[in-house]
N, C-alpha and C positions, 0 to 999 in steps of 0.2 A: 504493500500500500504506500502511496505517496505521503510524504510528510511536509516537504518544502518544495514549492513550485515556482518556476518562472513562466510568465505568460507573454508570448510574442504575439502582439495584436490584441491588447487588453481592452481597447476602447470600442472594438467591433462587437457584433452580435454574439459570436461565440466567446469572445474574451469576457464580455460582461456576464454572460451566463456561467462561465467558469469561475468568476469571482463569487457569484452567488453560491455555487457548489462548495468552493473553498471555505467560505464563511460558515456554511452549514456543517462541513466536516471538520472545521477547526484547523485547517491547513495554514502553514506559514507561507506568505507570498514574498519571495526574495527579489523578484524583478518584474517590472511591467514595461512593455514597449508599445509604441504606436507610431503613426506617421507625423501628424501635425495637430492632433486634438488636444490642445493645451488645457482648456478648461476641464474637460472630462478626466484627463490624466492627472491634473492637480487634485481633483476630488478623489480619485482612486488612490493616489499616493498618500493623501492625508488620512484616508480611512484605513488602508492596509499597511502603511509604513514600510514599504519595501526598502531593501538596501540600495537598489538601483532603479531609476526611471529613465527611459530612453525615448526620445522623439527623433526619428530619422531625418526630419526636415530641420536644417541648421538653425534658421531664425526662430522656429517654434521651440527648439531645445533651449535656446538662450532665454526666451521668455519664461519657459518653465523653470529654469534654474533660478531666475529672480523670484518667481512666485514661491518656490520651495526653499528659499535661502534660510528660513527659520526652522527647517527640519533637518534630520540626519540623513535624508535620502540623497544619494549622489545622482546627478543628472548628466547624461551624455547625449550626444547627437551623432547622426550618420550611421553607416553600416557597421563601423567598429563597435558602436554601442550595442547593436543587435548581437554581434558575436560575443561580447562580454556578458550580456544578459543570458545567452544560451549556454554559457560555460561557467557560470558562477559555481564555485565549489560546494556551497551549502545547499544548492537546489538538487534534489534527486530526480525531479520530473520537469521536463520542458514542454509546455503546451504550445504548439505551433499553430496559431490561429490567424496569422497574417494572410493576406490575399495575394496570390501571384508568385512569381519566381523569386521574389525578394526573400522568401522563406527557405530557399534551397541551401544557401551557404551557412546560415546559422543552424539549420537542422543537421547538416553534416558535421559542423563544429560540435554540437551537443552529442552526436553519436560518438565522435572520437573521445569524448569525456565519459562515455558509457552511461549517459543519462537514459531514463525512461522517456520515450518520445510519445506524448499524447498528440497524435497526428490529426489536425483538422485542416491542414493546408494540402489539398489534393494535388496542387501543381507540382509539389516536391516529387511525388511518385509518377505523375503523368510525364514530366519532362526528364526525370533522371532516376526512374525507378530501379533500374539494375544497379546503378552506382550506389544508391541509398541502401538498398537491401544487402548488397555485398559488403558495404561498410558496416552495417548493423551486425552482420555475421562475424566480420573480422574483429570488431571491437567489443562484441558481446553486449550491445545496446538492445533494449527492448522497445519495440514499436507497437503501441496499442492504438488502434484507430478510434477517432472520435466521430467521424461521419456516421449518421444513424444506420445507414445501410451496411457499411463495413464493420461497424460495431456489432450489428446483428449477426453477420457472418462469423465474426470472431467469436461471439458467444456460442453460436451453433456448433462451432468446430471444437469447443472445449471437450476433451476426452477422445478426440480423434487425432491421433498422432501421425497417421499415415495419409498424406495427401492423395495417394492412389485410391483411397476409398471414395473420393469425391467424383460424382458423375458430372455435376454442374452447379454453379452458383446462380441463384435467381435474384437479381437486383430489382426491388420494387421501385416504382416511380409513380408519383401522383398524377402525372400528365400535365401539370401546370395549369395556368388560368385559361389556356386556349384549347384544352382537350376537346376532341370531337369536331374541331373546325377543319374545314378544307384549306388547302394551301392558299387559295386566293383570299379567303376570309381572314386567315391569320395575318396575311401580309398587310392588312389595313389597320392592325392593332397598334396602339400608341405606347409610349413609355408608361403612362399612367395605367393603361390596361395590363401591361406586362408585369407591373409591380404588385398586382393584386393576386398574390398566391392564395389558393383556396385553403391550405392547411397550416403552413409554416410561416413564422415571422423571421425573416433573415435580412441580410444586407442586400443592397440593390443589385450588385453584380451577380451574385449567386441566384437571386430571384429571377433576373432576366435569363440566366442560363437554364433555369427550370422551365421557363416559358418556351425556350427554343429546343429543349431536351439536350442541349449540350452538356448540362450538368451530369446527366445520366451517362452520356458518352464518356466524359472524363472519369466517371466512377467505374465504368467498364475497364478502362485502361488501368486505373488505380487498383482494382481488384486483381487483374492479371499480374501486376507487379507484386502486390502485397502477398498474394497466395501462390504466386509462381505457377499460374495456369495459362493455357492458350486461350485465344479468343473463342474458340469453339466450345469452351466449357463455362462461358459467362453469358447469361441471357438476361434481357430486360423484359419485365412485365409491368403493365400499367395496373396500379392498385390505388384507386381514387381516395380511399378512406385513410391512407397513411397510418394504418394500425399494424399491419404486418410489415416490418421494416426490412426484411429480406429473408431468403430461405436457402437451404443447402440440400440438394438431392444427392444421396449416396448411391454407390454401386448396387446395393441390395434393394433399391427402390424406396427406402425410407426417405422422407422429407422432413427436415427440422426447420422450424420457423421461430423467429423472435418477435413477439408482439408487445406493444406498449402504446401509450398515448403519444401524440406528435409533440414531444417536448425534448429539446436538445440537451436539457440537463440530465436526462437519463443516460445517454452514452457518455457524456462528460463525466458523470459520477462514476460510471463503471471503469473508465480509463484511470481515474484517480484511485479507486479502491481495489482494482484487480490485483490478485485473484479472488479477493473477498468481495462481498456485497454489503455495502453499508445501508443503514436505515434511511429511508427517503420520506421526508415530510409531505411530499406531494400526494394527491389522490391517485390511487392505482387505476389501471384500466378496469372498467366494469363491462364484462362481456354481455351482460343482460341489457345494457343500455346502448352499446355501440351499434352502429348501423351494420347491415349485411356486408360481408366482405366479398368484393368482386375483383376479377382479374381479366385483363385483356391484352392483346398484342399492341405495341406502339405503331404509330403511323409514320414510317420513315419518309414517305413522299410529302406529307404535309409539314413534317419537321425534319428537314434533311441534315441538321447538325448531328443527330444521333448516327446517321449513316456515315457522315464525314469522320466522326470520331472512331467508328469501328474500322473504317478504311485505314486511318492512320495507325490504329492498333495493329492491324494486319501487316502494314508496311514496316513498322518498328523503327529503330534508330532515332534520328532527329525529327522524324515526321510528327511525333507526338508533341515535341517542343514547338514546332512550327504551328501546329493546330492550336495549341494553348495560347501562344503569343498572339496569333492572328485574332483569335476569339476575344482575348482581353481587350485588344485595341478596338475591335468592331463593337463590342459591348459598351466601351467607354464612349465611342462616337454616338451610339444609339441613346445612351443615357443623357448625352449632351444635346440630343434631338437634332443631330446633324445628318443622320441616315435613317432609313426605314427598317422595319423589323426583318424583312427578307434580305436586306443588304448584309445582315450579319453572316448568314451562311454563304452568300455570294463572295464576300471578302475573304472568308476563311477558305473557301474552295480555291479562289484565285491564288492565295498565298501557298496553299498546298501544291498547286500546279507549278508555280514559279520557283519555289525554293528547292534547292538540291537537298538530297537526303544522304546522311552519313550513317552507316551502320557501326555499332559498337563505339559510340562517340565518347570522347573525353568530356569532362565538365566544361572546358573551354569551348569545345565544339558545340555543346548543347546551348551555351549562352550565346554563341555566335549565331546559331540557328534562330534563337529567340529574337535577337536584334534584326536579323534579316527579314523575318516574317513581319515584324512591326513596320519596317521600312516599306515592304511591299504593300501593306494595308494603307499606309499614309499616301503613297504615290497613287494607288488605285483610287483612293477617295478624292484626291485632287483632280484626277482625270475625269471622275464622274460628276464633280461639282461644276 
């Protein structure tokens, strides 16, 4: 069980919920990091009194240092601050809740220090899954997933030490706010429409990814890396109720599922208490009052991002880093209302076509592919405008 934690991305949705869980469990918070949320970081630092607070934006970090000058909390800025937060000796667990590839370097640094990684940054495994998992094996670091779907699979696999027993992983997906829409209808949806997730309260980027089904595509890649399985053994099913968080089908035909309310504090709590299960003050799932549980196949024609992710997974190498980076930039443009909903898969597809793929890449080659994909999206957007 975790005793002292560092949270990378403490001001975001997952980070804030992790602090709720930490307070309930009585955990010590050693470090907090964010990008530029000065006011919220100050509030968190004053409440949890961490040894270190980091804002990667330089001017914001200077502002925070002035605000916290009357406390014992050390304030740092820039990527070096992230690395220090990830490797503090007193922290036994590092929660990686930052968004994007910025989480890759500090996660690898924490792994080298043999920390438990409570992984909520899917881009780490999407872009550099082989490097990360190999490093975890080499240094003896433990990776416990925080994503609800991967936590569900992780829980279903307890007691199964042989991955050859697995027939397939079944990742459930709510279908997002545009479920059932045809391609043409979904293309008319706006930023406000995309941010109305039917079941979960999350940050804007991941909420848009849920609307395009890219989030599920990224989770397919993440599952392949985390459980070292081929694409053929990872399947997506639409489950509108978000009660069954994922399932594992075994070779003998048995299917195990993990059920719970759509509350991210549940997988966060398990990542903190694993292998034990701590008492939870929240109301448990009531099977007698929950709606009927339904399952259906995803529509890859109406939501091509899922197909694009699966194609990148099949290609391997830097294709997944290109996919992720192009999607990040496209979603950023959509949230800025500079492009339409269907421009997201168009730009991702264009980047996938234009970017060269390197197999068995180094970290430097992965980061170079990331930059190249973003440049392709920028240039393509300028051409379309």
